[in-house]
C-alpha positions as CSV (number, residue, x, y, z in Angstrom):
1,X,0.0,0.0,0.0
2,X,1.4,3.3,-1.0
3,X,1.5,6.0,1.7
4,X,0.8,9.6,1.0
5,X,3.2,12.3,1.6
6,X,1.2,13.7,4.6
7,X,1.2,10.3,6.3
8,X,4.9,9.9,5.8
9,X,5.5,13.2,7.4
10,X,3.4,12.2,10.4
11,X,5.2,9.0,10.8
12,X,8.5,10.7,10.6
13,X,7.5,13.2,13.4
14,X,6.3,10.4,15.5
15,X,9.6,8.6,15.2
16,X,11.5,11.7,16.0
17,X,9.4,12.3,19.2
18,X,9.9,8.7,20.3
19,X,13.7,9.1,19.7
20,X,13.7,12.4,21.8
21,X,11.8,10.7,24.6
22,X,14.2,7.8,24.7
23,X,17.2,10.1,24.8
24,X,15.6,12.2,27.6
25,X,15.0,9.0,29.7
26,X,18.6,7.8,29.2
27,X,20.2,11.1,30.2
28,X,17.8,12.0,33.1
29,X,19.9,10.3,35.8
30,X,23.2,11.8,34.7
31,X,22.4,15.4,33.6
32,X,22.5,17.7,36.8
33,X,20.1,20.1,35.1
34,X,17.4,17.5,35.1
35,X,17.7,16.4,38.7
36,X,14.4,17.3,40.3
37,X,15.4,17.0,44.0
38,X,19.0,17.9,44.7
39,X,20.5,16.9,48.1
40,X,21.2,20.1,50.1
41,X,23.9,20.1,52.8
42,X,22.7,20.3,56.4
43,X,23.3,23.5,58.2
44,X,24.0,23.5,62.0
45,X,22.0,25.8,64.0
46,X,25.1,26.7,66.1
47,X,27.1,27.7,63.1
48,X,28.3,31.3,63.2
49,X,26.4,33.7,60.9
50,X,28.6,35.8,58.6
51,X,28.3,39.5,59.1
52,X,26.2,41.3,56.5
53,X,28.1,43.8,54.5
54,X,26.2,47.0,54.0
55,X,25.8,47.5,50.3
56,X,26.1,51.0,48.9
57,X,22.9,52.7,47.8
58,X,22.1,52.5,44.1
59,X,20.7,55.5,42.3
60,X,17.9,55.4,39.7
61,X,20.5,55.4,36.9
62,X,22.3,52.4,38.3
63,X,25.2,54.2,39.8
64,X,26.4,53.2,43.2
65,X,27.0,55.9,45.8
66,X,30.0,55.6,48.2
67,X,28.9,54.5,51.7
68,X,30.0,57.8,53.3
69,X,27.6,59.7,51.0
70,X,24.6,57.6,51.8
71,X,22.4,59.3,54.3
72,X,22.3,57.3,57.5
73,X,19.4,57.2,59.8
74,X,19.9,59.6,62.7
75,X,19.1,58.6,66.3
76,X,16.2,60.4,68.0
77,X,17.3,63.5,69.8
78,X,17.7,63.1,73.6
79,X,15.5,65.5,75.4
80,X,17.4,67.3,78.3
81,X,16.1,66.9,81.8
82,X,13.9,69.7,82.9
83,X,15.6,71.7,85.6
84,X,13.7,73.3,88.4
85,X,14.2,77.0,88.7
86,X,17.0,77.9,91.2
87,X,15.6,79.3,94.4
88,X,17.1,82.5,95.8
89,X,19.5,81.9,98.7
90,X,20.5,84.1,101.5
91,X,20.5,87.9,101.0
92,X,23.8,89.5,100.0
93,X,26.3,90.6,102.6
94,X,25.3,94.3,102.2
95,X,21.7,93.4,102.8
96,X,22.6,91.4,105.8
97,X,24.7,94.2,107.2
98,X,21.8,96.6,106.6
99,X,19.4,94.4,108.6
100,X,21.8,93.8,111.4
101,X,21.0,95.4,114.8
102,X,23.7,95.6,117.4
103,X,22.8,94.9,121.0
104,X,21.6,97.8,123.2
105,X,24.5,97.9,125.6
106,X,27.6,98.4,123.5
107,X,30.7,100.5,123.6
108,X,32.8,101.8,120.8
109,X,36.2,100.2,120.4
110,X,39.2,101.2,118.2
111,X,41.6,98.9,116.4
112,X,44.7,99.6,114.3
113,X,44.8,97.4,111.2
114,X,46.9,97.0,108.1
115,X,46.5,99.0,104.9
116,X,45.0,95.9,103.2
117,X,42.3,95.3,105.8
118,X,41.4,99.1,106.0
119,X,41.2,99.2,102.2
120,X,38.9,96.1,102.1
121,X,36.5,97.6,104.5
122,X,36.6,101.1,102.8
123,X,36.1,99.6,99.3
124,X,33.0,97.7,100.5
125,X,31.7,100.8,102.2
126,X,32.2,102.8,99.0
127,X,30.1,100.4,97.0
128,X,27.4,99.5,99.5
129,X,25.0,101.6,101.7
130,X,26.7,100.6,105.0
131,X,29.0,102.5,107.2
132,X,32.5,101.1,108.0
133,X,31.5,100.9,111.7
134,X,28.4,98.8,110.7
135,X,30.5,96.6,108.4
136,X,33.1,95.6,110.9
137,X,30.6,95.3,113.8
138,X,28.5,92.9,111.7
139,X,31.6,90.8,110.7
140,X,32.8,90.4,114.3
141,X,29.4,89.5,115.8
142,X,28.8,87.0,112.9
143,X,32.2,85.3,112.4
144,X,33.8,85.4,115.8
145,X,33.0,82.0,117.4
146,X,31.1,81.7,120.7
147,X,32.8,79.8,123.5
148,X,32.1,76.0,123.3
149,X,33.1,73.1,125.5
150,X,35.5,71.8,122.7
151,X,37.0,75.2,122.1
152,X,37.3,74.5,118.4
153,X,37.6,77.5,116.0
154,X,38.0,77.6,112.2
155,X,41.6,77.1,111.1
156,X,41.6,80.3,109.0
157,X,40.8,82.3,112.1
158,X,44.1,81.3,113.8
159,X,46.3,82.0,110.8
160,X,49.2,84.5,111.2
161,X,48.3,87.6,109.1
162,X,50.9,89.1,106.7
163,X,53.4,91.3,108.5
164,X,52.3,94.9,107.6
165,X,52.3,98.1,109.5
166,X,49.0,98.6,111.3
167,X,48.6,102.4,111.2
168,X,45.0,102.7,110.0
169,X,42.2,103.1,112.5
170,X,38.8,101.3,112.4
171,X,35.9,101.6,114.8
172,X,33.4,98.9,115.8
173,X,30.8,98.2,118.5
174,X,31.1,95.5,121.1
175,X,29.1,94.3,124.1
176,X,30.1,92.1,127.0
177,X,29.4,88.8,125.1
178,X,31.6,89.9,122.2
179,X,34.4,90.9,124.6
180,X,34.1,87.4,126.2
181,X,34.5,85.7,122.9
182,X,37.7,87.6,122.2
183,X,39.0,86.8,125.7
184,X,38.3,83.1,125.4
185,X,40.0,82.7,122.0
186,X,43.0,84.8,122.7
187,X,43.6,83.0,126.0
188,X,43.2,79.4,124.7
189,X,44.9,79.8,121.4
190,X,47.5,82.6,122.1
191,X,46.4,85.0,119.3
192,X,45.9,88.7,119.6
193,X,42.6,90.6,119.1
194,X,43.9,92.5,116.1
195,X,45.0,89.2,114.4
196,X,41.5,87.9,114.8
197,X,40.0,91.0,113.4
198,X,42.4,91.0,110.4
199,X,41.7,87.3,109.6
200,X,37.9,87.9,109.7
201,X,38.0,90.9,107.3
202,X,40.4,89.1,104.9
203,X,38.2,86.0,105.0
204,X,34.9,87.8,104.3
205,X,35.8,90.8,102.1
206,X,37.5,90.7,98.7
207,X,40.7,92.7,98.0
208,X,40.1,96.3,97.4
209,X,42.3,96.5,94.3
210,X,43.9,99.8,95.4
211,X,44.9,101.6,98.6
212,X,42.2,103.6,100.3
213,X,44.0,106.3,102.5
214,X,42.1,107.5,105.5
215,X,40.4,110.8,105.2
216,X,42.1,113.7,107.0
217,X,40.0,115.5,109.5
218,X,39.5,119.2,108.9
219,X,41.1,121.5,111.3
220,X,38.9,123.9,113.0
221,X,39.7,127.5,112.2
222,X,37.7,129.3,115.0
């Protein structure tokens, strides 16, 4: 029986398909590309994880920016702690002197002090509404310790003042209790009254910055 050309073409295609299928089946076990289920190596859960390397950012045009030019996320700003307003402390020294009231039964006493101590008191008097008598009286009543059983006094009060001529006169007020304080300290510690006064002034008042000479009294002409 003679086959037509169309039937011959179909038979030829069928034979080619059968040949391709046979070749596929024979190479299936050896061609790695055709392996369906490849055996993957097991990974231990305790294996160290390699650090991730930050990749530079890529622009729309495909260019890679250097890492230092890539904008990094900024940490949130730390809010400063809210501070309470500072409460005013004690009044200034000038205000304390202005409010000070000496005892009723007092006497005026004179003391010869050095140029430095006289200038400190005078400079404070020149810049504050308080007389030199009130300044020195307040400092002595405030900073000269009262007698105590232990007899302790601040170390700065017992220092030896610089050796200077004491030719400037200052006046202050004292009562019996202040006089007893002087007596107790000078007797126990062997210091003089003028040394105590000089140490108190030098401890409480800043240097004058210049010498303040005493004012000369005007002579009466009548």
